N, CA and C atoms as a LAMMPS dump frame, in Angstrom:
ITEM: TIMESTEP
0
ITEM: NUMBER OF ATOMS
357
ITEM: BOX BOUNDS ff ff ff
-5.0000000000000000e+02 5.0000000000000000e+02
-5.0000000000000000e+02 5.0000000000000000e+02
-5.0000000000000000e+02 5.0000000000000000e+02
ITEM: ATOMS id mol type element x y z
1 1 1 N -12.623 20.052 26.864
2 1 2 C -12.968 18.206 26.491
3 1 3 C -13.597 18.604 25.605
4 2 1 N -14.599 19.621 25.179
5 2 2 C -15.014 19.41 23.763
6 2 3 C -13.672 19.875 22.449
7 3 1 N -13.265 20.588 22.883
8 3 2 C -12.258 21.351 22.023
9 3 3 C -11.161 19.743 21.407
10 4 1 N -10.904 18.882 22.316
11 4 2 C -10.676 17.703 22.041
12 4 3 C -11.011 16.477 21.065
13 5 1 N -12.647 16.541 21.268
14 5 2 C -13.381 15.74 21.199
15 5 3 C -13.279 16.217 19.188
16 6 1 N -12.978 17.95 19.284
17 6 2 C -13.53 18.012 17.995
18 6 3 C -12.172 17.906 17.074
19 7 1 N -10.735 17.842 17.76
20 7 2 C -9.716 17.733 17.554
21 7 3 C -9.53 16.343 16.895
22 8 1 N -10.134 15.281 17.516
23 8 2 C -9.692 13.718 17.506
24 8 3 C -10.727 13.492 15.724
25 9 1 N -11.891 14.162 15.749
26 9 2 C -12.433 13.752 15.026
27 9 3 C -12.14 14.414 13.499
28 10 1 N -11.526 15.809 13.659
29 10 2 C -10.628 16.437 12.755
30 10 3 C -9.599 15.532 12.059
31 11 1 N -9.118 15.182 12.684
32 11 2 C -7.946 14.049 12.659
33 11 3 C -8.654 12.989 11.981
34 12 1 N -9.499 11.879 12.588
35 12 2 C -9.78 11.209 12.013
36 12 3 C -10.615 11.392 10.743
37 13 1 N -11.055 12.444 10.099
38 13 2 C -11.632 12.85 8.951
39 13 3 C -10.518 13.057 8.088
40 14 1 N -9.29 13.713 8.513
41 14 2 C -8.41 13.598 7.353
42 14 3 C -7.727 12.432 7.157
43 15 1 N -7.303 11.205 8.125
44 15 2 C -6.597 10.163 7.825
45 15 3 C -7.964 8.984 6.719
46 16 1 N -8.971 9.567 7.105
47 16 2 C -10.045 9.022 6.167
48 16 3 C -10.073 9.357 4.962
49 17 1 N -9.795 10.499 4.698
50 17 2 C -9.96 11.146 3.14
51 17 3 C -8.228 10.558 2.629
52 18 1 N -6.995 10.773 3.436
53 18 2 C -6.136 10.224 2.975
54 18 3 C -5.719 8.929 2.204
55 19 1 N -7.016 8.013 3.11
56 19 2 C -7.107 6.555 2.329
57 19 3 C -7.559 6.058 1.608
58 20 1 N -8.373 7.502 1.428
59 20 2 C -9.489 6.948 0.155
60 20 3 C -8.799 7.647 -0.944
61 21 1 N -7.668 8.529 -0.763
62 21 2 C -6.987 9.026 -2.308
63 21 3 C -5.877 8.253 -2.55
64 22 1 N -6.312 7.018 -3.068
65 22 2 C -5.599 6.044 -3.679
66 22 3 C -4.604 6.222 -4.613
67 23 1 N -5.273 6.907 -5.54
68 23 2 C -4.561 6.919 -6.794
69 23 3 C -4.458 5.811 -7.688
70 24 1 N -4.684 4.671 -7.192
71 24 2 C -5.094 3.255 -7.488
72 24 3 C -5.575 3.407 -8.998
73 25 1 N -4.915 2.639 -10.013
74 25 2 C -5.572 2.512 -11.564
75 25 3 C -6.072 0.403 -11.303
76 26 1 N -7.17 0.471 -11.779
77 26 2 C -7.778 -0.893 -11.729
78 26 3 C -6.525 -2.063 -12.402
79 27 1 N -6.527 -2.926 -11.797
80 27 2 C -5.586 -4.233 -12.43
81 27 3 C -6.213 -4.583 -13.891
82 28 1 N -7.709 -4.72 -13.811
83 28 2 C -8.691 -5.215 -14.884
84 28 3 C -9.639 -5.974 -14.854
85 29 1 N -10.807 -6.212 -14.834
86 29 2 C -11.89 -7.02 -14.502
87 29 3 C -11.513 -8.455 -14.561
88 30 1 N -10.812 -8.999 -15.193
89 30 2 C -10.172 -10.309 -15.83
90 30 3 C -9.24 -10.736 -15.119
91 31 1 N -8.874 -9.972 -13.899
92 31 2 C -7.284 -10.397 -13.278
93 31 3 C -7.461 -11.854 -12.463
94 32 1 N -6.557 -11.942 -11.84
95 32 2 C -6.17 -13.055 -11.228
96 32 3 C -6.988 -13.269 -9.744
97 33 1 N -7.729 -13.749 -8.841
98 33 2 C -8.488 -13.381 -8.157
99 33 3 C -7.117 -12.764 -6.676
100 34 1 N -5.807 -13.652 -6.761
101 34 2 C -5.099 -13.072 -5.922
102 34 3 C -4.75 -11.754 -5.892
103 35 1 N -4.572 -11.197 -7.472
104 35 2 C -4.063 -9.842 -7.658
105 35 3 C -5.399 -9.082 -7.164
106 36 1 N -6.598 -9.29 -7.973
107 36 2 C -7.599 -8.658 -7.148
108 36 3 C -7.467 -8.463 -5.525
109 37 1 N -7.382 -9.329 -4.751
110 37 2 C -7.341 -9.587 -3.216
111 37 3 C -6.217 -8.34 -2.975
112 38 1 N -5.282 -8.722 -3.349
113 38 2 C -3.56 -7.609 -3.211
114 38 3 C -4.12 -6.402 -3.359
115 39 1 N -4.699 -5.846 -4.136
116 39 2 C -5.172 -4.422 -4.833
117 39 3 C -5.904 -3.863 -3.771
118 40 1 N -6.991 -4.917 -3.415
119 40 2 C -7.907 -4.485 -2.424
120 40 3 C -7.538 -3.99 -0.964
121 41 1 N -6.362 -5.28 -0.946
122 41 2 C -5.756 -5.217 0.748
123 41 3 C -4.572 -4.049 0.8
124 42 1 N -4.025 -3.498 -0.503
125 42 2 C -2.87 -2.361 -0.677
126 42 3 C -4.34 -1.088 -0.369
127 43 1 N -5.08 -1.061 -1.2
128 43 2 C -6.117 0.03 -1.547
129 43 3 C -6.573 0.541 0.1
130 44 1 N -6.639 -1.152 0.652
131 44 2 C -7.483 -0.823 2.322
132 44 3 C -6.659 0.01 3.499
133 45 1 N -5.102 -0.892 3.246
134 45 2 C -4.319 -1.039 4.283
135 45 3 C -2.914 -0.224 3.995
136 46 1 N -2.279 0.17 2.79
137 46 2 C -1.644 1.077 2.473
138 46 3 C -1.94 2.167 1.802
139 47 1 N -2.765 2.327 1.427
140 47 2 C -2.694 3.791 0.592
141 47 3 C -2.879 4.893 1.013
142 48 1 N -2.883 4.761 2.342
143 48 2 C -2.824 6.01 3.286
144 48 3 C -1.63 6.578 3.161
145 49 1 N -0.183 5.72 2.96
146 49 2 C 1.212 6.443 2.889
147 49 3 C 1.75 5.847 1.945
148 50 1 N 1.717 5.035 0.915
149 50 2 C 1.973 4.634 -0.024
150 50 3 C 1.04 5.006 -1.112
151 51 1 N 1.809 5.126 -2.367
152 51 2 C 1.093 5.181 -3.984
153 51 3 C 0.753 3.741 -4.421
154 52 1 N -0.082 2.956 -4.033
155 52 2 C -0.439 2.062 -4.42
156 52 3 C -0.722 1.333 -5.949
157 53 1 N -0.767 2.292 -6.802
158 53 2 C -1.477 1.923 -8.151
159 53 3 C -0.195 2.733 -9.169
160 54 1 N -0.616 2.377 -10.477
161 54 2 C 0.693 2.905 -11.314
162 54 3 C 0.731 4.705 -11.58
163 55 1 N -0.375 5.269 -10.877
164 55 2 C 0.172 6.641 -11.168
165 55 3 C 1.224 7.154 -10.085
166 56 1 N 0.972 8.796 -10.402
167 56 2 C 1.74 9.449 -9.53
168 56 3 C 0.881 9.596 -8.136
169 57 1 N -0.442 9.833 -8.298
170 57 2 C -0.954 10.118 -6.886
171 57 3 C -0.978 11.358 -6.258
172 58 1 N -1.119 11.297 -4.633
173 58 2 C -1.148 12.77 -4.457
174 58 3 C 0.326 12.132 -3.367
175 59 1 N 1.127 13.265 -2.863
176 59 2 C 2.098 12.733 -2.394
177 59 3 C 2.173 11.559 -1.243
178 60 1 N 3.049 11.464 -0.568
179 60 2 C 2.938 10.337 -0.137
180 60 3 C 4.139 10.106 1.014
181 61 1 N 4.242 9.134 2.037
182 61 2 C 5.603 9.038 2.744
183 61 3 C 6.094 7.737 2.684
184 62 1 N 5.706 6.898 1.863
185 62 2 C 6.247 5.819 1.715
186 62 3 C 6.338 5.402 0.533
187 63 1 N 7.499 4.381 -0.224
188 63 2 C 7.738 4.387 -1.449
189 63 3 C 6.171 3.924 -2.158
190 64 1 N 6.555 4.151 -3.396
191 64 2 C 5.264 3.834 -4.299
192 64 3 C 5.463 2.297 -4.779
193 65 1 N 4.647 1.791 -4.746
194 65 2 C 4.576 0.248 -4.849
195 65 3 C 4.892 -0.105 -6.408
196 66 1 N 5.059 0.417 -7.165
197 66 2 C 5.773 0.196 -8.299
198 66 3 C 7.128 0.004 -8.375
199 67 1 N 7.656 1.136 -7.279
200 67 2 C 8.79 0.96 -7.44
201 67 3 C 9.671 -0.044 -6.256
202 68 1 N 8.582 -0.634 -5.316
203 68 2 C 8.757 -1.756 -4.206
204 68 3 C 9.264 -2.903 -5.761
205 69 1 N 8.29 -3.052 -6.549
206 69 2 C 8.187 -4.011 -7.467
207 69 3 C 9.832 -4.442 -8.141
208 70 1 N 10.184 -3.01 -8.558
209 70 2 C 11.422 -2.923 -8.994
210 70 3 C 12.633 -3.511 -8.105
211 71 1 N 12.451 -3.17 -6.245
212 71 2 C 13.423 -3.172 -5.625
213 71 3 C 13.74 -4.569 -5.242
214 72 1 N 12.559 -5.44 -5.018
215 72 2 C 12.721 -6.539 -3.948
216 72 3 C 12.1 -7.364 -5.544
217 73 1 N 12.381 -8.881 -5.233
218 73 2 C 11.661 -9.921 -5.909
219 73 3 C 10.525 -10.599 -5.123
220 74 1 N 9.931 -11.366 -5.732
221 74 2 C 8.493 -12.081 -4.79
222 74 3 C 8.948 -12.483 -3.669
223 75 1 N 10.298 -13.444 -3.348
224 75 2 C 10.642 -14.282 -2.206
225 75 3 C 10.973 -12.703 -1.233
226 76 1 N 11.741 -12.075 -1.54
227 76 2 C 12.521 -11.154 -0.549
228 76 3 C 11.132 -9.796 -0.334
229 77 1 N 9.879 -9.749 -0.855
230 77 2 C 8.932 -8.79 -0.6
231 77 3 C 8.242 -9.416 0.23
232 78 1 N 8.211 -10.749 0.386
233 78 2 C 7.054 -11.437 1.442
234 78 3 C 8.144 -11.683 2.6
235 79 1 N 9.443 -11.802 2.728
236 79 2 C 10.067 -11.261 3.671
237 79 3 C 9.638 -10.344 4.213
238 80 1 N 9.628 -9.276 3.663
239 80 2 C 9.733 -7.556 3.742
240 80 3 C 8.324 -7.387 4.681
241 81 1 N 7.439 -8.232 4.016
242 81 2 C 5.967 -7.9 4.473
243 81 3 C 5.824 -8.303 6.134
244 82 1 N 6.756 -9.89 6.328
245 82 2 C 6.633 -10.522 7.661
246 82 3 C 7.647 -9.636 8.474
247 83 1 N 8.507 -8.822 8.173
248 83 2 C 9.399 -8.192 9.487
249 83 3 C 8.328 -7.036 9.272
250 84 1 N 7.99 -6.197 8.437
251 84 2 C 6.683 -5.225 8.709
252 84 3 C 5.746 -5.93 9.536
253 85 1 N 4.969 -6.64 9.414
254 85 2 C 4.282 -7.499 10.017
255 85 3 C 4.313 -7.375 11.84
256 86 1 N 5.685 -7.94 11.795
257 86 2 C 6.43 -8.2 13.377
258 86 3 C 7.142 -6.854 13.954
259 87 1 N 7.289 -6.126 13.159
260 87 2 C 8.271 -4.753 13.203
261 87 3 C 7.996 -3.615 13.185
262 88 1 N 7.072 -3.226 12.001
263 88 2 C 7.215 -2.318 11.069
264 88 3 C 8.425 -1.707 10.634
265 89 1 N 8.588 -0.595 9.987
266 89 2 C 9.561 -0.446 9.149
267 89 3 C 10.071 1.065 9.241
268 90 1 N 10.852 1.648 9.907
269 90 2 C 11.344 3.172 9.807
270 90 3 C 10.163 3.86 10.671
271 91 1 N 9.363 4.851 10.37
272 91 2 C 8.231 5.38 10.739
273 91 3 C 6.805 4.877 10.617
274 92 1 N 7.225 3.236 9.46
275 92 2 C 6.06 2.461 9.684
276 92 3 C 5.274 1.908 10.866
277 93 1 N 4.535 1.964 11.298
278 93 2 C 4.13 0.592 12.697
279 93 3 C 4.21 -0.734 11.701
280 94 1 N 3.902 -1.377 12.803
281 94 2 C 3.514 -2.849 12.36
282 94 3 C 2.192 -3.014 11.752
283 95 1 N 1.981 -3.45 10.793
284 95 2 C 0.777 -3.787 10.303
285 95 3 C 0.505 -5.269 9.861
286 96 1 N -0.174 -5.453 10.346
287 96 2 C -0.631 -7.352 10.481
288 96 3 C -0.843 -7.611 8.765
289 97 1 N 0.161 -8.456 8.704
290 97 2 C -0.079 -9.156 7.496
291 97 3 C 0.355 -10.524 7.309
292 98 1 N -0.851 -10.965 7.297
293 98 2 C -0.843 -12.589 6.815
294 98 3 C -0.041 -13.413 6.041
295 99 1 N 0.089 -14.148 5.566
296 99 2 C 0.88 -15.547 4.688
297 99 3 C 0.095 -14.943 3.307
298 100 1 N -1.194 -15.654 3.478
299 100 2 C -2.006 -15.741 2.502
300 100 3 C -2.083 -13.884 1.919
301 101 1 N -2.42 -12.633 2.99
302 101 2 C -2.296 -11.207 2.309
303 101 3 C -0.93 -11.094 1.842
304 102 1 N -0.05 -11.647 2.151
305 102 2 C 1.425 -11.017 1.663
306 102 3 C 1.553 -11.596 0
307 103 1 N 0.977 -12.851 -0.041
308 103 2 C 1.123 -13.724 -1.128
309 103 3 C 0.131 -12.788 -2.355
310 104 1 N -0.825 -12.265 -1.663
311 104 2 C -1.704 -11.376 -3.048
312 104 3 C -0.82 -10.532 -2.816
313 105 1 N -0.374 -9.766 -2.223
314 105 2 C -0.024 -8.704 -2.185
315 105 3 C 1.482 -8.688 -3.443
316 106 1 N 2.31 -10.061 -3.247
317 106 2 C 2.685 -9.799 -4.233
318 106 3 C 2.505 -10.134 -5.272
319 107 1 N 1.229 -10.899 -5.787
320 107 2 C 0.803 -11.131 -6.709
321 107 3 C 0.329 -9.721 -7.563
322 108 1 N -0.037 -9.088 -6.587
323 108 2 C -0.584 -7.541 -7.439
324 108 3 C 0.747 -6.758 -7.454
325 109 1 N 1.591 -6.81 -6.77
326 109 2 C 2.647 -5.852 -7.037
327 109 3 C 3.294 -6.281 -8.435
328 110 1 N 3.445 -7.525 -8.702
329 110 2 C 4.015 -8.217 -10.011
330 110 3 C 2.987 -7.767 -11.025
331 111 1 N 2.094 -6.707 -11.046
332 111 2 C 1.326 -6.632 -12.219
333 111 3 C 1.751 -5.102 -12.305
334 112 1 N 2.426 -4.884 -11.599
335 112 2 C 2.626 -3.19 -11.622
336 112 3 C 4.104 -3.126 -12.299
337 113 1 N 4.187 -2.323 -13.478
338 113 2 C 5.278 -1.792 -14.328
339 113 3 C 5.576 -0.386 -13.891
340 114 1 N 6.522 -0.262 -13.326
341 114 2 C 7.63 0.939 -13.199
342 114 3 C 7.893 1.457 -14.477
343 115 1 N 7.954 2.959 -14.261
344 115 2 C 8.671 3.273 -15.473
345 115 3 C 10.314 3.388 -15.285
346 116 1 N 10.77 3.238 -16.597
347 116 2 C 11.912 3.016 -16.69
348 116 3 C 12.729 4.263 -16.031
349 117 1 N 13.926 3.908 -15.27
350 117 2 C 15.055 5.517 -14.918
351 117 3 C 15.034 6.199 -16.029
352 118 1 N 14.719 7.79 -15.769
353 118 2 C 15.313 8.978 -16.18
354 118 3 C 16.973 8.742 -17.251
355 119 1 N 16.997 9.117 -18.023
356 119 2 C 18.493 9.265 -18.494
357 119 3 C 18.947 10.474 -18.585
């Protein structure tokens, strides 16, 4: 039983470290409040598996947010967040994302500039 407790503690510590290593670049002090809330939500709830900032950051399981920005428009992003909230996506479990949080995430994603594709 003690070995099991240590294993659980080790896994929790590893996940906490993964979630803290966001690789997020700040949007800026004068950013729109919705952008700031979206960035905070992304750092708190998404950064464990996605690179949510502009830099490459550590390896991740999910697509980089700057790539999602060019893959989806604002309306399709909000629909996608609703789907994820209800059903998850692939290996991604359902994550509760309310309407306002989805709007904030979209506002944040729209501030990210993806690098142009290589030639």
